[in-house]
N, C-alpha and C positions, 0 to 999 in steps of 0.2 A: 601456307605461303603461296602466293602466285608466282609462277616462274616466267622468266623471259623466254626460255627455250621452248620450242615446239615439242611435241611428243618425241621422246627418245627413239632412236633408231633400233635399239636392242633393249629388251626388258630384263633378261636373266643374266646377271654377271657371272664371270668365271675367272679362274686363275689365269693370269697373263693379260687381262684386259687393262686398258688405260681408262681411268675415269677422268672426264673433263668437266670441271665445274662450270655451271652456267655463269654468264658475265656478271650478274648482280647478286650472286650468292652472298647473303648477309654475314656469314660466319668468317671472321678474319683469318681463321686457321686455314681456310680453303679458298680464299679469294683468288680467282683465276689460276687455279692449280691443276696439275696433271698428276694423278696418283697411279702408281703401278700396283695393281691388285695381285698380291702374292698368294692369297688363299681366299676361297669363298665356299662355305658349306652351310649346313643347317644350324650350326652353332654360331656363325657369324662370319665376319670378313676382316682382313687386314691388308695393309699395303703401305707404301712409302710415297710421300710427295716428292716428285722428281725436280720440281722447278722452284724450290724455296731454299736458296743458299742461306746458311747460318753465318754467324760472326766468328765461329771457332774453326780451327783446323784440327785434323786428326792428332797432331802432335800436342795439342792443348789438353787432350783427354787421355791419350795413351802414350806412355813413354817408350823410348828406345826403338822407334821405327825408322830412324835415320837410315838411308836418305829418303825414305818414302814419306811424303807429307802431301796432304791434299785437303781440300775444304770439306767441312761437314755440312750436310743439308739437314733441314728440319723435316724429319720424316712424317711428323704429325704431332698432335697434342697429347698422345698417350705415352706414359712412361718416358718422359724426356731425360731420365737419368740412365738410359740404356743406349748402347751403340749397336747398329746393325749395318750390314753391307750386302751389296749385290756385286756380281762380277761376271766376266765373260771368259774365264780361263779354267774351265772344269778339268782340263788335262793336267794342270799344275796344282790344283787345290781340291783335295777330296772332302767329302762330307756335306756338300751343299745340296740344295733342292732346286732342280731345274724348274723355272717358272715358264719359260718358253725356250725353244732352241736359241742358244747364244746369250741367255740371261739366267744366272744362277743366284739364289739367295743363300747367303751364309757359307759355311764351310769350317774346316778345322782352323781355328784362330791361331793356335800355337804354330802350326805349319805356315800360315800366312805371315806371322810375325818373323819367323826365321827366314823365309824367302824375302820379305820386305827389307830386312837388314842387309841382305846380300846384294841388293840392288837389281835383282833379276825381274822384279815386278814393275809394271808401269801404272802410274796413277790413272791414266786414261782407260784402264780396264776395270776400274772400281768406282763405286759410288757409295759413300758412307753417310749414315743418317743418325741423328739423335732423335729418339722417340719413333713412334709409328702412328699410323691412322688406323683406327679400329671401329667396327660396327658390331653391335650385338645381333642376336638372331633376328632375322627379318628386317633389321633397321636399314640396311643399304637398299634392299628391294623397295622399301617404303619411300626412301629418298629418290629412287629412280622413278617411281610412280608419280612423285611430286615434280618431276622434271628438274631436279636440282643437279643432276649429272647426265652426261652423255657417255656412252661406251664406245671406245675405239678398239677395234680388233682387226687383225692381230698386231700386237706390239712388235716392233722391230728393235734389235739391239741398238741401233743408232738413236732411237728415241731416248733410251736410257743413258747412253754413254757419249754420244757425239753432238747432239743438238743443244745449243746454248740454252740454259734455263730461262733466260730473258725472253726467248722467242718460242719456247716449246708449246705453250698453250695455244698461241696463234697458229703455229705451224701445223699442229695436229688438226685443228678445225679446218684449215685450208686443205689438208690432205683428205679430209672427209668429203669435201666438195659439196655441191648442191646447196641446199638451204642452210647447211651448217657453215659453209665458207663465209657467208655474210657476217657471222658473229665474230670472226677473227679480227675485224677492225672496229668492233663496237667500242665506243669510248668508255674508259673506266668510270667516269662520272658524266652521264648524259646531260646533266644540267649545264655543264660547261661547254657543250657542243654548240 
């Protein structure tokens, strides 16, 4: 596949990177997406799409979390019958894995449920996902070599929790600056330009 992106700025991904899809990536699962890479090693890679809100809320798939309710994002096309979360409150929720300072993947779900029911947790400190994005051994590096993705590093907690999903893809490209900034305003369908 010919890519619209120029050669990527970084070739070797690592945990905590943001993967930014090229503007014309033909896979509808990753059209103009930003993926938080939660792990990358010789066995493969996985992460969550940060800017693809789903049609469900957490209360639609997990009972008894009142008053805690928030939207579910489509984390990717793999195992869409699973729910995952990232958060930024490691001092209140044990058992998670730090992705970068201020961003933690998972944790003790029973403790989360108990705290959620008490009303002490805030939805703006969490992002929930149905499914995840996964790559087999060497697959992500191959896609980077084909310029299907750009890498942004270091991810900041505001990318995950504060920037609106509707503008995240554009915003990250703008923050990268230089030649990458011009892609932020590239039309979704250049034939209509």
